[in-house]
PLY file of the C-alpha trace (Angstrom):
ply
format ascii 1.0
element vertex 364
property float x
property float y
property float z
element edge 363
property int vertex1
property int vertex2
end_header
-6.16 13.89 -6.42
-9.66 13.94 -4.84
-10.70 10.77 -3.03
-13.70 12.40 -1.08
-16.85 10.63 -0.19
-20.13 11.50 1.17
-23.65 10.24 1.52
-23.93 10.61 -2.43
-21.21 7.64 -2.76
-17.62 7.95 -4.35
-17.57 11.71 -5.42
-14.01 11.63 -5.66
-13.85 9.23 -8.54
-16.30 11.36 -10.63
-13.85 14.22 -10.15
-10.96 12.30 -10.94
-12.74 11.22 -14.09
-14.14 14.84 -15.19
-10.36 16.00 -14.82
-8.98 13.49 -17.12
-11.61 14.18 -19.46
-10.69 17.79 -19.07
-7.15 17.09 -19.46
-7.34 15.49 -22.84
-9.08 18.47 -24.15
-7.18 21.24 -22.69
-3.58 19.68 -23.11
-3.58 19.57 -27.14
-4.62 23.51 -27.21
-1.52 24.04 -24.82
0.83 21.71 -26.82
-0.34 23.65 -29.80
0.32 27.09 -28.40
3.71 25.93 -26.96
5.02 24.95 -30.31
4.07 28.41 -31.78
5.14 30.29 -28.65
8.84 30.58 -29.29
10.59 32.72 -28.00
8.34 32.74 -25.53
8.24 30.43 -22.34
6.13 27.32 -22.74
3.35 26.40 -20.29
4.40 22.64 -20.33
7.34 22.26 -18.29
9.15 19.04 -17.93
7.92 18.93 -14.01
4.37 19.87 -15.10
4.30 17.21 -17.82
5.61 14.53 -15.41
3.28 15.33 -12.55
0.34 14.95 -14.93
1.85 11.37 -16.37
2.24 10.38 -12.69
-1.53 11.05 -11.78
-2.72 9.51 -14.97
-0.40 6.21 -14.21
-1.65 6.09 -10.59
-5.54 6.15 -11.85
-4.44 3.62 -14.12
-3.14 1.21 -11.55
-6.14 1.60 -9.28
-9.02 -0.71 -8.56
-12.14 1.10 -10.07
-12.49 -0.46 -13.62
-14.30 2.71 -15.08
-11.27 5.22 -13.76
-8.65 2.79 -15.33
-10.60 2.93 -18.55
-10.66 6.69 -18.60
-6.89 6.86 -17.53
-5.83 4.54 -20.43
-8.09 6.18 -23.16
-7.13 9.67 -21.95
-3.34 9.16 -21.76
-3.03 7.22 -24.94
-4.56 10.15 -26.53
-2.12 12.57 -25.10
1.03 10.52 -26.29
-0.34 10.34 -29.78
-0.89 14.22 -29.93
0.70 16.12 -33.14
2.83 18.07 -32.36
3.85 15.54 -29.84
3.16 16.21 -25.98
7.04 17.51 -24.67
9.04 15.95 -22.05
7.74 12.63 -21.78
10.21 10.21 -20.17
10.19 6.62 -21.44
7.77 7.41 -24.24
8.59 4.21 -25.91
7.89 2.29 -22.57
4.32 4.28 -22.02
3.41 3.44 -25.54
4.11 -0.28 -25.28
1.92 -0.78 -22.10
-0.84 1.31 -23.53
-1.20 -0.01 -27.08
-2.82 -3.17 -28.42
-0.01 -4.40 -29.98
-1.87 -7.17 -32.06
-4.76 -4.71 -33.06
-3.20 -1.18 -32.64
-6.68 0.46 -33.61
-8.35 -1.39 -30.88
-7.91 -0.15 -27.07
-6.61 -2.40 -24.20
-9.85 -3.65 -22.28
-8.86 -1.75 -18.89
-11.84 -2.79 -17.22
-10.48 -6.36 -17.31
-8.01 -6.89 -14.22
-6.61 -10.18 -16.43
-5.75 -7.75 -19.15
-4.67 -4.83 -17.90
-2.20 -5.77 -14.79
0.30 -8.04 -16.34
0.69 -4.86 -18.67
0.84 -2.07 -15.89
3.40 -3.78 -13.72
6.04 -2.90 -16.50
5.96 0.59 -15.36
7.59 -0.49 -12.45
10.65 -1.47 -14.26
11.16 2.32 -14.89
13.04 4.38 -12.16
10.57 7.32 -13.51
7.17 5.69 -12.83
7.93 3.27 -10.32
6.40 5.36 -7.36
3.20 6.40 -9.11
2.59 3.01 -10.27
3.08 1.39 -6.85
0.87 3.84 -5.16
-1.64 2.84 -7.87
-1.33 -0.70 -7.49
-1.34 -1.04 -3.79
-5.28 0.18 -4.09
-5.74 -2.74 -6.16
-3.77 -5.24 -4.34
-5.20 -4.30 -1.12
-8.64 -4.19 -2.37
-11.29 -6.42 -1.39
-12.30 -7.98 -5.04
-10.49 -11.33 -5.00
-10.15 -11.27 -8.67
-8.61 -7.80 -8.61
-6.39 -8.67 -5.74
-5.27 -11.97 -7.32
-4.63 -10.49 -10.93
-2.70 -7.32 -9.63
-0.55 -9.35 -7.23
0.26 -12.14 -9.46
1.29 -9.84 -12.12
3.45 -7.55 -9.94
5.15 -10.75 -8.27
5.85 -12.37 -11.33
7.76 -9.21 -12.64
9.64 -9.07 -9.24
10.99 -12.54 -9.25
12.47 -11.70 -12.75
13.75 -8.50 -12.01
16.84 -7.85 -10.15
17.53 -6.67 -6.20
17.66 -3.03 -7.20
14.17 -3.39 -8.70
12.49 -5.12 -5.44
14.29 -2.50 -3.29
12.93 0.49 -5.34
9.32 -1.00 -4.95
10.01 -1.27 -1.05
11.30 2.16 -0.78
8.20 3.25 -2.90
6.19 1.52 -0.42
7.39 3.33 2.48
7.26 6.67 0.77
3.44 5.71 0.16
3.12 5.41 3.54
4.85 8.95 4.48
2.91 10.55 1.68
-0.82 9.22 3.01
0.02 9.30 6.59
-3.12 8.91 8.20
-5.31 8.56 5.09
-6.85 4.96 5.88
-8.10 4.40 2.29
-4.34 4.04 1.12
-2.52 2.92 4.53
-4.71 -0.34 4.98
-4.11 -1.38 1.04
-0.18 -0.52 1.63
0.14 -2.61 4.96
-1.55 -5.52 3.17
0.94 -5.07 0.05
3.98 -4.91 1.96
2.94 -7.92 3.91
2.45 -9.85 0.60
5.69 -8.39 -0.40
8.13 -9.62 2.66
6.25 -12.96 3.22
6.96 -13.95 -0.65
10.70 -13.22 -0.14
11.04 -9.85 -2.01
13.13 -8.58 0.80
15.21 -11.76 1.37
18.26 -10.43 -0.25
18.77 -7.43 2.01
22.41 -6.45 2.35
22.98 -5.93 6.44
26.03 -3.98 5.85
24.32 -1.25 3.69
22.16 1.11 5.99
19.99 2.32 3.15
18.46 -1.26 2.82
18.44 -1.88 6.41
15.95 1.12 6.75
13.24 -0.21 4.54
11.88 -2.79 7.17
12.48 -0.09 9.92
10.73 2.58 8.19
7.72 0.13 7.53
7.67 -0.84 11.35
7.72 2.95 12.35
4.96 3.93 9.97
3.05 0.73 11.02
3.35 1.74 14.69
2.71 5.40 14.07
-0.76 4.61 12.15
-1.97 1.82 14.33
-1.34 4.38 17.63
-4.72 5.41 18.64
-6.59 3.84 16.07
-10.25 2.01 16.58
-10.09 0.79 12.80
-10.13 -3.26 13.63
-9.26 -3.67 9.97
-6.30 -1.50 10.02
-4.92 -2.60 13.15
-5.39 -6.30 11.63
-3.35 -5.49 8.67
-0.85 -3.68 10.51
-0.23 -6.41 13.06
0.39 -8.61 10.39
2.88 -6.43 8.56
4.56 -5.92 12.07
4.71 -9.74 12.71
6.19 -10.32 8.94
9.09 -7.90 10.00
10.22 -10.41 12.44
11.89 -12.15 9.89
14.51 -9.61 9.66
17.12 -9.68 12.96
18.11 -6.26 12.94
18.18 -4.88 16.61
16.13 -1.78 15.43
13.42 -3.98 13.90
12.92 -7.34 15.71
12.81 -5.96 19.35
10.37 -3.29 18.72
8.21 -5.68 16.38
7.98 -7.98 19.06
7.18 -5.23 21.74
4.32 -4.04 19.61
2.80 -7.47 19.26
3.20 -8.42 22.87
1.21 -5.14 23.58
-1.50 -6.13 21.22
-1.90 -9.63 23.32
-3.73 -7.12 25.64
-5.42 -4.97 23.33
-9.27 -3.56 23.91
-10.25 -5.24 20.77
-10.65 -9.40 21.02
-9.70 -9.79 17.13
-6.78 -7.88 17.52
-5.32 -9.92 20.26
-6.35 -13.09 18.69
-4.44 -11.51 15.63
-1.42 -10.86 17.57
-1.20 -14.10 19.07
-1.77 -16.18 15.85
1.13 -13.87 14.21
3.64 -14.54 16.87
2.89 -18.19 17.05
3.61 -18.53 13.12
6.59 -16.43 13.14
8.42 -18.74 16.19
7.44 -21.56 14.05
9.12 -20.30 10.90
12.01 -17.92 12.31
14.91 -19.17 14.51
15.93 -16.99 17.53
12.51 -15.22 18.12
12.35 -16.82 21.41
14.82 -18.04 24.08
15.31 -21.47 23.49
14.74 -22.60 27.33
11.22 -20.76 27.12
10.51 -22.21 23.84
8.00 -25.06 25.41
6.03 -22.65 27.43
5.45 -20.11 24.84
4.55 -22.92 22.12
1.79 -23.92 24.61
0.64 -20.50 25.78
0.25 -18.64 22.26
-1.90 -21.36 20.68
-3.83 -22.68 23.56
-4.71 -19.54 25.32
-8.06 -18.06 24.79
-7.05 -14.43 23.95
-10.96 -13.30 24.01
-10.98 -13.48 27.57
-11.24 -10.18 29.59
-7.90 -8.24 29.58
-7.33 -8.13 33.14
-7.44 -12.14 33.04
-4.82 -12.12 30.24
-2.28 -9.36 31.62
-0.21 -11.58 33.92
0.22 -14.25 31.13
1.00 -11.93 28.44
3.65 -10.12 31.00
5.02 -13.59 31.58
6.12 -13.90 27.62
8.16 -10.57 27.37
11.06 -12.53 29.34
10.66 -15.43 26.76
10.87 -12.93 23.92
14.06 -11.45 25.46
12.55 -7.80 25.22
11.42 -5.48 27.85
7.80 -4.35 28.74
6.80 -0.85 27.19
3.86 1.15 27.47
2.08 1.33 24.11
-1.23 3.57 23.49
-3.18 1.51 21.76
-5.98 3.72 22.33
-6.75 7.22 21.42
-8.34 9.62 23.91
-11.98 9.66 23.89
-14.03 11.56 21.38
-17.42 12.86 22.30
-19.88 11.26 19.89
-21.00 13.49 16.94
-24.90 13.56 16.60
-25.66 11.57 13.57
-26.64 13.03 10.39
-29.58 12.25 8.34
-28.83 9.96 5.19
-25.33 9.13 6.83
-25.65 5.23 6.14
-24.53 5.06 2.73
-21.50 7.29 3.68
-20.27 5.02 6.73
-20.97 2.05 4.50
-18.41 3.42 1.90
-15.96 4.71 4.56
-15.90 1.18 6.53
-15.38 -0.43 2.87
-12.54 1.61 2.30
-13.88 2.79 -1.28
0 1
1 2
2 3
3 4
4 5
5 6
6 7
7 8
8 9
9 10
10 11
11 12
12 13
13 14
14 15
15 16
16 17
17 18
18 19
19 20
20 21
21 22
22 23
23 24
24 25
25 26
26 27
27 28
28 29
29 30
30 31
31 32
32 33
33 34
34 35
35 36
36 37
37 38
38 39
39 40
40 41
41 42
42 43
43 44
44 45
45 46
46 47
47 48
48 49
49 50
50 51
51 52
52 53
53 54
54 55
55 56
56 57
57 58
58 59
59 60
60 61
61 62
62 63
63 64
64 65
65 66
66 67
67 68
68 69
69 70
70 71
71 72
72 73
73 74
74 75
75 76
76 77
77 78
78 79
79 80
80 81
81 82
82 83
83 84
84 85
85 86
86 87
87 88
88 89
89 90
90 91
91 92
92 93
93 94
94 95
95 96
96 97
97 98
98 99
99 100
100 101
101 102
102 103
103 104
104 105
105 106
106 107
107 108
108 109
109 110
110 111
111 112
112 113
113 114
114 115
115 116
116 117
117 118
118 119
119 120
120 121
121 122
122 123
123 124
124 125
125 126
126 127
127 128
128 129
129 130
130 131
131 132
132 133
133 134
134 135
135 136
136 137
137 138
138 139
139 140
140 141
141 142
142 143
143 144
144 145
145 146
146 147
147 148
148 149
149 150
150 151
151 152
152 153
153 154
154 155
155 156
156 157
157 158
158 159
159 160
160 161
161 162
162 163
163 164
164 165
165 166
166 167
167 168
168 169
169 170
170 171
171 172
172 173
173 174
174 175
175 176
176 177
177 178
178 179
179 180
180 181
181 182
182 183
183 184
184 185
185 186
186 187
187 188
188 189
189 190
190 191
191 192
192 193
193 194
194 195
195 196
196 197
197 198
198 199
199 200
200 201
201 202
202 203
203 204
204 205
205 206
206 207
207 208
208 209
209 210
210 211
211 212
212 213
213 214
214 215
215 216
216 217
217 218
218 219
219 220
220 221
221 222
222 223
223 224
224 225
225 226
226 227
227 228
228 229
229 230
230 231
231 232
232 233
233 234
234 235
235 236
236 237
237 238
238 239
239 240
240 241
241 242
242 243
243 244
244 245
245 246
246 247
247 248
248 249
249 250
250 251
251 252
252 253
253 254
254 255
255 256
256 257
257 258
258 259
259 260
260 261
261 262
262 263
263 264
264 265
265 266
266 267
267 268
268 269
269 270
270 271
271 272
272 273
273 274
274 275
275 276
276 277
277 278
278 279
279 280
280 281
281 282
282 283
283 284
284 285
285 286
286 287
287 288
288 289
289 290
290 291
291 292
292 293
293 294
294 295
295 296
296 297
297 298
298 299
299 300
300 301
301 302
302 303
303 304
304 305
305 306
306 307
307 308
308 309
309 310
310 311
311 312
312 313
313 314
314 315
315 316
316 317
317 318
318 319
319 320
320 321
321 322
322 323
323 324
324 325
325 326
326 327
327 328
328 329
329 330
330 331
331 332
332 333
333 334
334 335
335 336
336 337
337 338
338 339
339 340
340 341
341 342
342 343
343 344
344 345
345 346
346 347
347 348
348 349
349 350
350 351
351 352
352 353
353 354
354 355
355 356
356 357
357 358
358 359
359 360
360 361
361 362
362 363
């Protein structure tokens, strides 16, 4: 899918919208051709249909009202084709989500978050569509619109609280998979960080089986992705969201998670950006208050004094000795963490780039 932006704005959304309109017109012709083509090979293979459905579902779950409306209308039109679109997994579930049961002739108001997301989250229940639904939902949950964030996250949380542990684990694995797929793409990475933070802090991973490596690997993979994405980054919003996620992972007592998480946050106490230093101190303090065993008991009083009372906006040289004293309190060794990347030569600013820069900054 195209998510490019330039000085004209979010041109990628125009491409995605036009693509969905084109598919709505072209796919019926291919379905008709395939229905008459025996014994010749069909063009619409199961894999091709599944990939197309995944893209529609991802667009249907994302944050732009216009795109959700287009995706909902086009996908419903394709599912109502006669002869029918072949190889559609869980066709009944898709129709339940897409159709207005009380008024079948009327479309669902896909531009309304309150009407949309309580429907869409049911796609997470299906193994076939969990990944594509989560890939879209994270963009809405981690967005900037308060109404969109509230309705999308509340709908998903209510569903997860009713679902089995296996569904919550499947969603968690979808989050780690999305981080891997969109590595380096801040448009997706920052919302995933925010969604994963909400996911953990609302208890969705409280029932991890410590004896099952496939389950304990989930927080480890989230941590490794967060560390990789933050390394060398100068995006304060990304570092802020990443630090919150890493702090949330401290609730897991696994050695491969808690120790490296503490080392990352302690390193951030001397990050070049004051906002990141302050965020790391706040998150560490809250985690020490919430979870036992993070700090050595004999150093608890000292730690509870240093973290909240220190002015972490002071120059880094004045903070290093104080920060270094906390490594022993948390029981971890100091490691050198690259929190800044190599200096880059500033590019000559282009004309009419202000709007492009604004769009990038706001993660549209």
